[in-house]
Every structure is written in C-alpha cells, then in structure tokens.
VOPAGU-2260 file (C-alpha; in pm, 1 decimal, decimal comma):
REM VOPAGU-2260
SITE   aa  ch    i         X         Y         Z
SITE  MET   A    0   -6685,9    1969,1   -3985,5
SITE  SER   A    1   -6616,9    1729,4   -3700,9
SITE  SER   A    2   -6626,0    1357,8   -3750,2
SITE  GLN   A    3   -6923,3    1315,8   -3516,8
SITE  TYR   A    4   -7143,2    1514,8   -3754,8
SITE  LEU   A    5   -7028,9    1300,6   -4038,3
SITE  GLY   A    6   -7107,0     990,2   -3841,0
SITE  LEU   A    7   -6740,8     882,3   -3840,9
SITE  ALA   A    8   -6669,5     900,8   -3468,7
SITE  THR   A    9   -6740,6     534,8   -3421,7
SITE  HIS   A   10   -6499,8     444,5   -3701,1
SITE  VAL   A   11   -6190,9     651,0   -3594,7
SITE  PRO   A   12   -5976,8     451,7   -3345,8
SITE  ARG   A   13   -5888,0     626,6   -3021,6
SITE  PHE   A   14   -5532,3     589,3   -2889,5
SITE  GLU   A   15   -5530,2     491,1   -2523,6
SITE  PRO   A   16   -5167,1     423,2   -2405,6
SITE  PRO   A   17   -5141,7     115,9   -2183,4
SITE  LEU   A   18   -5049,4     153,3   -1817,5
SITE  THR   A   19   -4699,3      16,4   -1879,1
SITE  THR   A   20   -4631,1     304,1   -2116,0
SITE  TYR   A   21   -4718,3     559,9   -1847,9
SITE  ILE   A   22   -4486,5     378,5   -1606,3
SITE  ALA   A   23   -4202,5     366,5   -1857,9
SITE  VAL   A   24   -4235,5     737,6   -1936,9
SITE  SER   A   25   -4243,5     824,3   -1566,5
SITE  ILE   A   26   -3930,1     618,6   -1497,3
SITE  ALA   A   27   -3752,1     780,3   -1792,5
SITE  CYS   A   28   -3824,7    1122,6   -1644,7
SITE  ILE   A   29   -3751,7    1038,7   -1280,9
SITE  LEU   A   30   -3457,8     799,8   -1312,4
SITE  PRO   A   31   -3194,9    1061,7   -1414,1
SITE  ALA   A   32   -3278,4    1268,7   -1108,5
SITE  LEU   A   33   -3275,3     956,3    -891,6
SITE  LEU   A   34   -2936,8     851,7   -1025,2
SITE  TRP   A   35   -2798,6    1200,4    -972,6
SITE  GLY   A   36   -2921,0    1201,1    -614,4
SITE  LEU   A   37   -2786,6     856,4    -535,3
SITE  THR   A   38   -2452,0     945,0    -685,6
SITE  HIS   A   39   -2413,5    1238,8    -451,3
SITE  VAL   A   40   -2542,6    1043,4    -153,5
SITE  LEU   A   41   -2282,8     775,0    -219,6
SITE  ALA   A   42   -2009,4    1032,4    -255,2
SITE  LEU   A   43   -2103,9    1210,0      67,2
SITE  HIS   A   44   -2144,3     881,9     251,5
SITE  SER   A   45   -1800,0     762,3     141,3
SITE  ARG   A   46   -1609,5    1087,0     200,8
SITE  GLN   A   47   -1490,7    1211,9     536,8
SITE  ASP   A   48   -1358,3    1552,5     634,3
SITE  LYS   A   49    -984,1    1610,8     625,8
SITE  PRO   A   50    -819,2    1529,8     959,9
SITE  GLU   A   51    -816,4    1845,2    1170,6
SITE  GLY   A   52    -486,9    1997,2    1274,8
SITE  CYS   A   53    -295,1    1800,6    1009,5
SITE  ARG   A   54    -156,1    1818,5     659,1
SITE  LYS   A   55    -133,8    1538,0     407,2
SITE  LEU   A   56     209,3    1382,5     368,8
SITE  GLY   A   57     334,7    1326,4      14,3
SITE  LEU   A   58     372,1    1488,8    -324,7
SITE  SER   A   59     126,1    1754,7    -437,2
SITE  GLY   A   60     204,5    1707,9    -805,7
SITE  LYS   A   61     306,2    1430,1   -1041,8
SITE  SER   A   62     506,6    1127,7    -935,7
SITE  HIS   A   63     881,3    1141,6    -991,1
SITE  LEU   A   64     837,3     803,9   -1162,3
SITE  VAL   A   65     602,1     941,4   -1429,4
SITE  ASP   A   66     889,1     927,3   -1680,9
SITE  GLU   A   67    1047,9     604,8   -1557,0
SITE  HIS   A   68    1011,4     438,4   -1899,1
SITE  ASP   A   69    1210,1     706,5   -2083,7
SITE  ASP   A   70    1514,6     572,6   -2267,1
SITE  ARG   A   71    1749,6     793,9   -2066,8
SITE  TYR   A   72    1699,4     572,8   -1760,4
SITE  LYS   A   73    1845,0     263,2   -1925,6
SITE  GLY   A   74    2192,8     348,6   -1796,9
SITE  ALA   A   75    2411,6     638,1   -1692,0
SITE  VAL   A   76    2192,1     946,7   -1713,9
SITE  GLU   A   77    2317,1    1204,6   -1466,1
SITE  GLY   A   78    2660,3    1273,9   -1615,4
SITE  GLN   A   79    3005,9    1176,5   -1497,7
SITE  GLN   A   80    3242,2    1297,3   -1227,5
SITE  ASN   A   81    3603,1    1190,9   -1273,2
SITE  GLY   A   82    3489,9     905,5   -1494,0
SITE  ALA   A   83    3240,1     768,3   -1238,4
SITE  ALA   A   84    2862,4     767,2   -1255,0
SITE  THR   A   85    2675,8    1035,5   -1062,4
SITE  TRP   A   86    2404,1     857,5    -868,0
SITE  ARG   A   87    2101,6    1045,2    -736,2
SITE  VAL   A   88    1779,0     975,5    -550,5
SITE  LYS   A   89    1492,2     987,5    -800,6
SITE  SER   A   90    1193,4     882,4    -588,8
SITE  LEU   A   91    1112,4     811,0    -222,8
SITE  TRP   A   92     832,6     589,8     -89,8
SITE  ILE   A   93     675,1     485,7     237,9
SITE  TYR   A   94     418,2     209,9     283,5
SITE  PRO   A   95     218,2     283,1     600,3
SITE  ILE   A   96      37,0     -53,6     577,6
SITE  LYS   A   97     240,5    -351,3     467,9
SITE  SER   A   98     152,7    -462,4     113,2
SITE  CYS   A   99     -96,7    -177,9      53,0
SITE  ARG   A  100     -63,8     124,3    -177,9
SITE  GLY   A  101     236,8     341,1     -93,5
SITE  VAL   A  102     284,9     715,6     -45,4
SITE  GLU   A  103     548,4     897,6    -249,7
SITE  VAL   A  104     728,4    1177,5     -65,4
SITE  GLU   A  105     971,0    1454,4    -159,5
SITE  ARG   A  106    1181,7    1409,2     152,0
SITE  GLY   A  107    1178,9    1187,0     453,5
SITE  THR   A  108    1323,6    1126,4     796,4
SITE  ILE   A  109    1521,3     804,4     839,4
SITE  ILE   A  110    1509,5     646,7    1185,4
SITE  GLY   A  111    1653,8     322,6    1319,8
SITE  THR   A  112    1360,5     123,7    1182,1
SITE  GLY   A  113    1382,1     276,5     833,7
SITE  MET   A  114    1176,7     560,2     688,5
SITE  GLU   A  115     945,6     727,9     935,6
SITE  TYR   A  116     583,0     607,0     895,7
SITE  ASP   A  117     693,9     306,4     688,4
SITE  ARG   A  118     520,9     -30,2     748,4
SITE  GLN   A  119     388,0      56,2    1091,1
SITE  PHE   A  120      64,5    -133,7    1019,7
SITE  SER   A  121     -12,3    -476,6     878,9
SITE  PHE   A  122    -326,0    -675,2     805,9
SITE  ALA   A  123    -346,1   -1029,2     939,1
SITE  GLN   A  124    -592,5   -1313,4     944,0
SITE  LEU   A  125    -658,6   -1573,4    1209,9
SITE  SER   A  126    -515,6   -1886,0    1051,1
SITE  GLY   A  127    -695,9   -2219,1    1059,4
SITE  LYS   A  128    -894,2   -2455,2     842,9
SITE  PHE   A  129   -1225,1   -2294,9     933,9
SITE  PRO   A  130   -1352,5   -1958,8    1057,6
SITE  VAL   A  131   -1376,7   -1896,8    1428,9
SITE  SER   A  132   -1614,7   -1663,9    1608,4
SITE  ALA   A  133   -1630,2   -1477,4    1935,5
SITE  ASN   A  134   -1826,1   -1772,6    2080,2
SITE  THR   A  135   -1563,2   -2033,5    1988,7
SITE  PRO   A  136   -1426,3   -2204,5    2304,0
SITE  GLN   A  137   -1093,8   -2064,5    2419,3
SITE  GLU   A  138    -910,9   -2394,3    2383,4
SITE  GLU   A  139   -1018,0   -2403,2    2016,9
SITE  LYS   A  140    -909,8   -2044,4    1961,5
SITE  ALA   A  141    -567,1   -2128,0    2100,0
SITE  LYS   A  142    -505,4   -2346,7    1795,9
SITE  HIS   A  143    -527,8   -2041,7    1571,5
SITE  THR   A  144    -264,0   -1774,8    1516,5
SITE  TRP   A  145    -275,9   -1426,3    1370,4
SITE  LYS   A  146     -59,4   -1436,1    1056,7
SITE  PHE   A  147      34,6   -1138,4     839,7
SITE  ILE   A  148     -98,4   -1124,3     484,0
SITE  THR   A  149      43,1    -964,7     169,9
SITE  GLN   A  150     -12,8    -933,0    -203,3
SITE  ARG   A  151     168,6   -1264,0    -241,4
SITE  SER   A  152    -159,3   -1438,1    -159,9
SITE  LEU   A  153    -403,9   -1147,3    -192,0
SITE  PRO   A  154    -318,4    -930,9    -496,6
SITE  PRO   A  155    -619,4    -694,4    -450,0
SITE  MET   A  156    -438,9    -549,7    -146,7
SITE  ALA   A  157    -256,8    -334,5    -404,0
SITE  THR   A  158    -579,7    -136,0    -449,6
SITE  ILE   A  159    -606,9     -42,0     -80,9
SITE  LYS   A  160    -495,7     322,2     -72,8
SITE  THR   A  161    -321,6     479,3     223,2
SITE  GLU   A  162    -258,0     836,3     332,2
SITE  VAL   A  163     -65,6     981,0     625,8
SITE  TRP   A  164    -177,8    1310,7     774,8
SITE  VAL   A  165      79,3    1462,8    1010,0
SITE  PRO   A  166      34,4    1738,9    1270,4
SITE  ASP   A  167      66,2    2084,8    1115,4
SITE  PRO   A  168     106,2    2385,9    1349,6
SITE  SER   A  169      12,2    2618,1    1060,3
SITE  SER   A  170    -333,3    2458,8    1031,5
SITE  PRO   A  171    -616,9    2681,5    1163,7
SITE  THR   A  172    -757,2    2377,9    1348,9
SITE  TYR   A  173    -424,8    2283,0    1510,0
SITE  SER   A  174    -409,7    2239,6    1885,6
SITE  GLY   A  175    -158,7    2054,3    2098,2
SITE  TRP   A  176    -453,2    1889,1    2273,0
SITE  HIS   A  177    -632,7    1776,5    1959,0
SITE  PRO   A  178    -654,9    1392,9    1943,2
SITE  ASN   A  179    -506,7    1393,2    1590,6
SITE  VAL   A  180    -203,9    1584,1    1713,0
SITE  ARG   A  181    -157,6    1378,4    2027,9
SITE  SER   A  182    -157,6    1057,4    1820,9
SITE  GLY   A  183     116,0    1189,1    1592,1
SITE  GLY   A  184    -120,9    1213,1    1297,6
SITE  VAL   A  185    -386,5    1007,4    1123,6
SITE  LEU   A  186    -374,4     702,9     898,0
SITE  VAL   A  187    -635,9     719,0     620,9
SITE  ILE   A  188    -740,7     397,1     447,7
SITE  LYS   A  189    -948,4     389,4     128,7
SITE  PHE   A  190   -1083,8      88,1     -55,6
SITE  PRO   A  191   -1368,9      11,6    -298,9
SITE  ARG   A  192   -1700,6     -16,4    -118,7
SITE  ILE   A  193   -1891,9    -342,5    -137,6
SITE  GLN   A  194   -2260,2    -282,9    -216,7
SITE  SER   A  195   -2464,2    -512,6       7,7
SITE  ASP   A  196   -2814,3    -382,1     -71,4
SITE  GLU   A  197   -3038,7    -630,9    -247,1
SITE  GLY   A  198   -3306,0    -577,4    -508,1
SITE  PHE   A  199   -3343,6    -296,3    -759,5
SITE  MET   A  200   -3186,2     -22,9    -545,9
SITE  GLY   A  201   -2885,1    -239,8    -468,4
SITE  LYS   A  202   -2828,6    -298,1    -837,9
SITE  VAL   A  203   -2860,0      73,9    -911,0
SITE  LYS   A  204   -2600,8     156,1    -644,2
SITE  GLY   A  205   -2370,7    -108,9    -782,2
SITE  ILE   A  206   -2396,3      40,3   -1130,9
SITE  LEU   A  207   -2330,8     387,4    -990,4
SITE  ALA   A  208   -2020,0     262,9    -812,4
SITE  LEU   A  209   -1883,3     132,5   -1140,9
SITE  VAL   A  210   -1985,3     428,6   -1356,4
SITE  PHE   A  211   -1892,6     713,1   -1122,6
SITE  ASP   A  212   -1617,7     541,0    -918,6
SITE  GLN   A  213   -1736,8     719,7    -605,8
SITE  ALA   A  214   -1830,4     433,7    -375,4
SITE  GLU   A  215   -1502,9     434,5    -184,0
SITE  ARG   A  216   -1486,4     355,1     184,9
SITE  GLU   A  217   -1266,7     590,9     387,0
SITE  ILE   A  218   -1140,6     513,7     738,2
SITE  HIS   A  219    -947,3     736,0     979,5
SITE  ILE   A  220    -725,4     576,0    1246,6
SITE  PRO   A  221    -488,3     737,0    1500,0
SITE  PHE   A  222    -140,6     680,0    1362,2
SITE  ASN   A  223      23,8     626,3    1699,8
SITE  PRO   A  224    -259,1     610,7    1953,4
SITE  THR   A  225    -195,1     735,6    2304,9
SITE  PRO   A  226    -269,3     512,8    2607,1
SITE  GLU   A  227    -592,3     708,8    2656,8
SITE  GLN   A  228    -697,0     650,1    2295,1
SITE  ILE   A  229    -610,0     280,5    2324,5
SITE  ALA   A  230    -834,2     249,0    2628,0
SITE  GLN   A  231   -1111,2     463,6    2480,1
SITE  ASN   A  232   -1121,9     263,2    2154,6
SITE  GLY   A  233   -1084,6     -72,4    2323,5
SITE  TYR   A  234    -772,5    -168,8    2127,0
SITE  ALA   A  235    -642,7    -512,0    2227,3
SITE  VAL   A  236    -289,3    -652,6    2215,1
SITE  ASP   A  237    -193,7    -988,6    2067,0
SITE  ASP   A  238      91,2   -1172,6    1897,0
SITE  MET   A  239     108,5   -1145,9    1519,1
SITE  GLU   A  240     321,0   -1396,0    1329,4
SITE  ILE   A  241     540,2   -1241,8    1058,5
SITE  TRP   A  242     790,8   -1488,9     917,9
SITE  LYS   A  243     970,5   -1633,8    1222,7
SITE  ASP   A  244     882,1   -1344,6    1452,9
SITE  ARG   A  245     576,5   -1310,1    1674,0
SITE  PRO   A  246     584,8    -946,6    1790,3
SITE  ARG   A  247     331,9    -832,5    2045,4
SITE  SER   A  248     122,6    -582,5    1849,0
SITE  LEU   A  249    -179,5    -356,7    1885,3
SITE  ILE   A  250    -508,9    -460,6    1722,0
SITE  VAL   A  251    -674,2    -139,9    1603,0
SITE  ALA   A  252    -961,3    -307,6    1414,7
SITE  SER   A  253   -1089,8    -662,8    1396,8
SITE  THR   A  254   -1384,8    -860,6    1264,7
SITE  GLU   A  255   -1392,9   -1025,6    1609,3
SITE  LYS   A  256   -1508,4    -688,2    1743,5
SITE  ASP   A  257   -1762,4    -650,0    1461,2
SITE  ASP   A  258   -1590,9    -339,1    1321,9
SITE  LEU   A  259   -1809,4    -272,7    1016,9
SITE  TRP   A  260   -1543,4    -127,8     785,9
SITE  ILE   A  261   -1301,8    -415,3     830,5
SITE  GLN   A  262   -1582,6    -662,2     768,1
SITE  GLU   A  263   -1643,3    -483,4     436,3
SITE  LEU   A  264   -1272,7    -500,5     354,5
SITE  ARG   A  265   -1264,1    -870,5     439,6
SITE  SER   A  266   -1547,8    -929,2     193,3
SITE  TYR   A  267   -1369,3    -722,3     -70,4
SITE  LEU   A  268   -1051,8    -930,6     -32,6
SITE  GLY   A  269   -1241,7   -1259,2     -19,4
SITE  ILE   A  270   -1116,7   -1361,0     326,4
SITE  THR   A  271   -1327,7   -1602,1     534,5
SITE  ASN   A  272   -1137,7   -1620,1     863,7
SITE  HIS   A  273   -1126,8   -1341,2    1117,2
SITE  PHE   A  274    -934,4   -1041,8     988,6
SITE  ALA   A  275    -758,8    -758,2    1172,8
SITE  LEU   A  276    -539,2    -451,2    1133,6
SITE  PHE   A  277    -233,2    -451,9    1359,9
SITE  ARG   A  278      -2,3    -169,2    1457,8
SITE  VAL   A  279     357,5    -201,5    1568,7
SITE  SER   A  280     382,6    -179,7    1946,1
SITE  THR   A  281     668,6      48,2    2045,2
SITE  ASP   A  282     687,1    -101,6    2394,6
SITE  ASP   A  283     682,1    -477,2    2336,4
SITE  GLN   A  284     924,1    -712,5    2163,8
SITE  PRO   A  285    1092,2    -500,2    1893,0
SITE  ARG   A  286    1203,2    -700,3    1589,6
SITE  GLU   A  287    1580,5    -672,1    1605,0
SITE  VAL   A  288    1778,6    -692,4    1280,7
SITE  TYR   A  289    2078,7    -925,2    1259,9
SITE  ARG   A  290    2169,6   -1162,9     973,6
SITE  CYS   A  291    2373,5    -954,1     723,8
SITE  ALA   A  292    2332,0    -625,3     909,6
SITE  PRO   A  293    2615,0    -457,0    1101,7
SITE  ARG   A  294    2610,6    -523,4    1474,2
SITE  LYS   A  295    2525,7    -285,1    1756,0
SITE  GLU   A  296    2894,0    -254,0    1849,4
SITE  GLU   A  297    2967,3    -108,8    1506,1
SITE  LEU   A  298    2658,6     112,2    1474,0
SITE  GLY   A  299    2618,2     230,5    1829,7
SITE  TYR   A  300    2252,3     126,6    1830,5
SITE  GLN   A  301    2049,9    -189,5    1766,1
SITE  PRO   A  302    1859,6    -164,2    1436,4
SITE  THR   A  303    1499,8    -284,0    1449,2
SITE  ILE   A  304    1211,4    -298,0    1204,3
SITE  GLY   A  305     835,3    -258,6    1208,8
SITE  PHE   A  306     649,1    -488,5     971,4
SITE  GLN   A  307     917,5    -489,3     699,9
SITE  ASP   A  308    1020,5    -837,2     591,0
SITE  ALA   A  309    1378,5    -824,6     716,1
SITE  TYR   A  310    1565,3    -489,5     690,4
SITE  PRO   A  311    1484,7    -120,1     748,5
SITE  LEU   A  312    1539,6      15,0     393,8
SITE  HIS   A  313    1511,8    -110,6      35,5
SITE  ILE   A  314    1701,2      66,7    -245,4
SITE  LEU   A  315    1636,1      -0,9    -615,3
SITE  ASN   A  316    1828,4     102,5    -928,5
SITE  LEU   A  317    1593,2     214,9   -1206,4
SITE  ALA   A  318    1843,2     105,7   -1473,4
SITE  SER   A  319    1825,2    -249,3   -1335,0
SITE  VAL   A  320    1444,6    -243,0   -1351,4
SITE  ARG   A  321    1458,3    -119,6   -1710,3
SITE  ASP   A  322    1697,3    -398,8   -1808,4
SITE  VAL   A  323    1472,5    -665,0   -1657,9
SITE  GLY   A  324    1172,6    -505,5   -1828,2
SITE  SER   A  325    1343,6    -525,0   -2167,1
SITE  LYS   A  326    1376,5    -902,8   -2130,1
SITE  LEU   A  327    1015,7    -985,7   -2037,2
SITE  GLN   A  328     819,5   -1225,8   -2256,8
SITE  LYS   A  329     606,3   -1073,8   -2530,5
SITE  GLY   A  330     269,9    -948,2   -2406,3
SITE  ALA   A  331     382,3    -881,5   -2048,7
SITE  PRO   A  332     281,8    -538,7   -1912,2
SITE  PRO   A  333     550,3    -268,0   -1878,8
SITE  LEU   A  334     755,9    -319,1   -1564,3
SITE  SER   A  335     753,1     -37,9   -1309,3
SITE  ALA   A  336     987,5      26,3   -1018,6
SITE  ARG   A  337     670,1      29,1    -809,5
SITE  ASN   A  338     624,2    -343,9    -869,7
SITE  PHE   A  339     917,2    -397,7    -631,7
SITE  ARG   A  340     791,9    -167,6    -351,6
SITE  PRO   A  341    1123,2      15,3    -285,5
SITE  ASN   A  342    1180,4     294,3     -37,4
SITE  ILE   A  343    1448,7     458,7    -250,7
SITE  VAL   A  344    1464,6     459,4    -631,2
SITE  ILE   A  345    1797,0     574,5    -773,5
SITE  THR   A  346    1939,2     661,9   -1116,7
SITE  GLY   A  347    2280,0     742,8   -1255,6
SITE  GLY   A  348    2484,1     434,7   -1341,7
SITE  GLY   A  349    2446,2     106,9   -1522,0
SITE  ALA   A  350    2216,8    -184,8   -1450,0
SITE  TYR   A  351    2315,3    -400,7   -1150,2
SITE  ASP   A  352    2605,2    -174,3   -1047,4
SITE  GLU   A  353    2450,8    -177,6    -699,6
SITE  ASP   A  354    2506,0    -553,2    -656,8
SITE  SER   A  355    2851,0    -496,5    -505,7
SITE  TRP   A  356    2779,1    -192,7    -287,5
SITE  LYS   A  357    2863,7    -231,4      81,2
SITE  ARG   A  358    2852,3     123,0     217,9
SITE  ILE   A  359    2716,7     440,8      59,2
SITE  LYS   A  360    2648,9     803,2     142,8
SITE  ILE   A  361    2318,5     965,7      47,8
SITE  GLY   A  362    2322,7    1340,9      96,1
SITE  GLY   A  363    2512,2    1388,1     421,8
SITE  TYR   A  364    2440,7    1047,4     578,3
SITE  GLN   A  365    2588,8     699,1     552,4
SITE  TYR   A  366    2409,0     367,8     503,8
SITE  TYR   A  367    2525,0       6,2     518,8
SITE  VAL   A  368    2416,4    -199,9     218,8
SITE  SER   A  369    2360,9    -530,3     397,0
SITE  CYS   A  370    2253,2    -774,8     127,8
SITE  ARG   A  371    2068,2    -829,1    -197,6
SITE  THR   A  372    1688,1    -839,0    -205,2
SITE  VAL   A  373    1564,1   -1188,5    -284,5
SITE  ARG   A  374    1244,8   -1161,5    -487,8
SITE  CYS   A  375     921,4   -1355,9    -449,6
SITE  LEU   A  376     606,4   -1354,4    -666,4
SITE  LEU   A  377     481,7   -1020,7    -532,7
SITE  PRO   A  378     634,5    -812,9    -819,7
SITE  ASN   A  379     404,6   -1004,7   -1056,1
SITE  VAL   A  380     116,2    -798,7    -911,2
SITE  ASN   A  381      25,6    -478,2   -1094,5
SITE  PRO   A  382      70,0    -204,5    -826,9
SITE  ILE   A  383    -232,5     -10,0    -953,9
SITE  THR   A  384    -491,7    -268,7   -1060,3
SITE  GLY   A  385    -400,2    -547,0    -818,4
SITE  GLN   A  386    -403,9    -803,3   -1101,9
SITE  ARG   A  387    -130,4   -1066,9   -1097,7
SITE  HIS   A  388      50,3   -1171,5   -1415,0
SITE  ARG   A  389      79,0   -1547,2   -1447,8
SITE  SER   A  390     460,3   -1547,8   -1477,6
SITE  GLU   A  391     630,4   -1209,2   -1520,3
SITE  PRO   A  392     864,2   -1065,6   -1405,4
SITE  ASN   A  393     944,4   -1366,2   -1184,5
SITE  ARG   A  394    1016,0   -1599,2   -1477,0
SITE  THR   A  395    1256,6   -1358,7   -1646,0
SITE  LEU   A  396    1431,5   -1273,6   -1319,3
SITE  LYS   A  397    1493,7   -1642,0   -1249,5
SITE  ASP   A  398    1642,5   -1682,3   -1597,2
SITE  PHE   A  399    1947,2   -1469,5   -1513,4
SITE  ARG   A  400    1927,9   -1311,8   -1166,8
SITE  CYS   A  401    1976,2   -1615,8    -938,0
SITE  ILE   A  402    2316,1   -1472,4    -848,9
SITE  ASP   A  403    2351,1   -1512,8    -471,3
SITE  ALA   A  404    2489,8   -1839,3    -333,8
SITE  GLY   A  405    2298,7   -1776,7     -12,3
SITE  ASP   A  406    1971,8   -1844,3    -196,3
SITE  ALA   A  407    2067,1   -1985,7    -533,7
SITE  LYS   A  408    1712,3   -2087,1    -630,2
SITE  ASN   A  409    1563,5   -1738,2    -615,0
SITE  ALA   A  410    1632,9   -1421,7    -813,4
SITE  CYS   A  411    1766,1   -1097,1    -670,2
SITE  LEU   A  412    1694,9    -733,3    -755,0
SITE  GLY   A  413    1757,7    -433,5    -532,9
SITE  MET   A  414    1950,0    -405,5    -206,7
SITE  GLN   A  415    1863,9    -400,0     163,9
SITE  MET   A  416    2013,5    -127,6     384,9
SITE  VAL   A  417    2061,3     -24,7     746,5
SITE  PRO   A  418    2110,6     344,3     840,1
SITE  ALA   A  419    2440,7     423,3    1008,9
SITE  LEU   A  420    2258,2     667,1    1238,9
SITE  GLU   A  421    1922,1     644,8    1413,1
SITE  ASP   A  422    1824,2     986,8    1280,7
SITE  SER   A  423    1902,3    1113,6     930,4
SITE  GLN   A  424    1735,0    1290,5     640,1
SITE  MET   A  425    1693,8    1215,6     270,8
SITE  GLN   A  426    1530,2    1394,3     -20,6
SITE  VAL   A  427    1476,5    1354,6    -393,2
SITE  GLY   A  428    1782,8    1479,0    -583,3
SITE  ASP   A  429    2034,2    1385,1    -312,8
SITE  GLU   A  430    2365,4    1268,1    -455,3
SITE  ILE   A  431    2479,1     915,7    -372,5
SITE  LYS   A  432    2846,5     831,9    -325,7
SITE  VAL   A  433    2970,5     472,2    -316,3
SITE  LEU   A  434    3216,6     445,7     -26,3
SITE  GLU   A  435    3282,0      71,6     -18,8
SITE  THR   A  436    3217,8    -231,2    -239,2
SITE  GLY   A  437    3258,6    -603,6    -183,6
SITE  GLU   A  438    3099,8    -946,4    -195,4
SITE  HIS   A  439    2753,5   -1031,5     -61,3
SITE  LEU   A  440    2615,7   -1358,7      71,5
SITE  TYR   A  441    2246,8   -1366,6     151,9
SITE  MET   A  442    2147,6   -1522,5     486,1
SITE  LYS   A  443    1801,4   -1680,3     504,4
SITE  GLN   A  444    1567,1   -1621,0     794,9
C-alpha cells in the first residue's frame, strides 16, 4: 500500500538535488570529451606537414651517445695498432641555429666553414637599456645594435629543437622548381607554445600542454632562401654583432615585423627587447678565420665561419669528458659530451691525449688542429632541460684544466680544427690517425 493511503506522504522527505549538483554532474560528463577535443585541436594546430620534396637529415634510430656513460669509454676502448690507440669517430653533430638543440647525423659533408648546415642561423636581440619599437626615431634606433645570444645568458635556448630537411629526388613530391628544393631545404624550429588565452579555457589549455606535451610551436623557414624568396618574404639585411665581428646578415624573422611566432618565442625566453633570427649572408662580409689557424698560403683557400664562435670544427674526446665527469662535486648531474656542443665526438685513447694534436687524418681527409677550446659557463646548462647548474662542470674544469698560457684563467676541453680541403666527407666509425703533435698557445679574439 502506498504511503499516500497511509497518510505518510507528507512525512516522507523528497530529495530534490540542488542546481549546482546538476551542473557538477553535467561538467563531469562533458569535460572528458572537451579535454579530448582540445587536446587534438592543440596537436593539429601545433603540427605542420612534412616539407614537400625533402627528407629529414639525421639519425633514424638511437643516438650514438646513448652508451656514453659506459665504463669502456673511460680510456682506450677500440684496441691497439702497433702499440698505439685506435681512434674513431663515435658521433657527429650539427647545430643549425647557434646555441639551440643540435642534430646528430651518421655522416656529413665538411666545407670550408665547417660541417654543412652547421650554425648558419643565430638569434639576436636589439641591445639597449629599454625596448625600442617600430615608431622609435631613427636617431634613437642607431644607438642600438643587434647582438647574438646564446645559452650563456639564456639557458632555455637548449630546449629549442631544430631539424634540417634537405631536397630528396626520391620523394614523390620532389620537383626542381619546388620552393623547398630551390632554397636548398627547410629549417624546422620547434619550441614550447606559450598559452596566452585568459580565463577558464586558457587554464584548461595550459593544463593540457603540461599533461599531454603537445602544445609545441613548429615553424618552417627556407634554409638558404633565393633572391626571389627574400623579396617575397620581405627579409631585411642588417649587421649582427658576434664577438668582435659585425657580419652583414639576413633577418628572416623579427619582432619589429610583428612575426607572431618569434614574438611567442621571445616571451618563452623572457626577452624584452626586439628579437630576431638571422641567417648567414653568403655574399656579404664573410668571417675569415685567422688567429691559430693555418694561413691561406698553406691551405690554398681562406677558411671562414658562419656563426661559430671562432673556428669551423670542434672535436671532443669522450674519455676526457668522462674524466672530468668523475671529478664533479657530489650531487652534480652526469656530464654528457653534449654539454660541450661538439661537432665530432671521438673515442679510442686516453683522456686529454688530444691536447697535443696538431694535424690529424679522419677517414681519407686531413684536418689542422688549431688550438684548444677555452670553456665558458655554457656547459653548465643541461642540453635537454635547459636548466643551468650553479657551478658544474665549470668549477671542476677550472680546478685542473687551466692549462693554456694563452688564457691561463680559463679551463680548456676539446680542440678547434680547420679542414685542409674545402670539400671533404666524414662518417661515424671513421678511423682517426694522428699525423703531427706539438705545443699549442691559445690566441684571444
């Protein structure tokens, strides 16, 4: 018998959920679908198609440095030949944009400026005590100079990824007239996207970026733009100060032009002044290499560099890195060869054997070992996370590697080289023969 016939209807409480409960239940049902949708929108918005007519340069599998911390790389590891160490190339690297993430390759072409595609781009900021704008009077702008920037002052640059896509005749989209082919390939830049939306949706997108790691900005730039592409894209030319040089260089993106992606990158790096991406100009003011390098009369050509600090090539002995790493203070992260941004990582002999090398042969080609590499604070930056350690490895290096009278206050690790020919080849596994040894004296810029 129902309660109303018993006269109990007025005494049994009725459950009426409040409006907030309905809202909460609705959100609980809808939010997963909303998050799923936003995740895919972010992914699609951040991803671009692969450059047509090209293939991606670099390794398809694991890095050759994946085992760099194995004990066998502490010293001679490749066997002996007539009582001498057998040196070999273990890993090869190019850095398309100075101070950004590198690209590991299996083989590479060596030209007069170093490895092909290496340090052809550099970021710079317009120096000054305050930001300038497009409306700033010209006489005020003249007081400011474009100056290159690196991880020395901006460690998060280590998280800016780079790719090089080169023309590939086997690609189904290849054509000699395709813009990607005419520009000699495509530079791809990737960096974490800054979420600028405000309110609830902005917060949701920010959470998605952290959880799913899919909010990555991707930019495609002609690697070596043709005159037509320069005119079409409105690329300007200006001086860019790098150490004591001021090479005339091509501005391919700038916050002065309101390029959206580079404004996002400026915010990510925490830069306030105008910010630009420069490319080496092949026609104007090449940076000629002198100091400790062999002269043109000896080489038959004048070595030059792009946006490298001083020399075309940097070679690094893994055994030396391992020895430094074994001396770091307790709690310091493991030291990687990548901290030192070499072009060529080698194995085979003992730590610091390379200090006295003057001339070597890698594969079938000769190279002049010009001087030691004087280290700054940049190796303190983790090459993956972009976080800088407060003291290591710089402190340990200065304890025992201030070995060059040319710069007695700074530590040295690795060697700088100049190719004997303007065109040579190198690949992982190549044998290295030491042809000449001697004393080195570093010459400052």
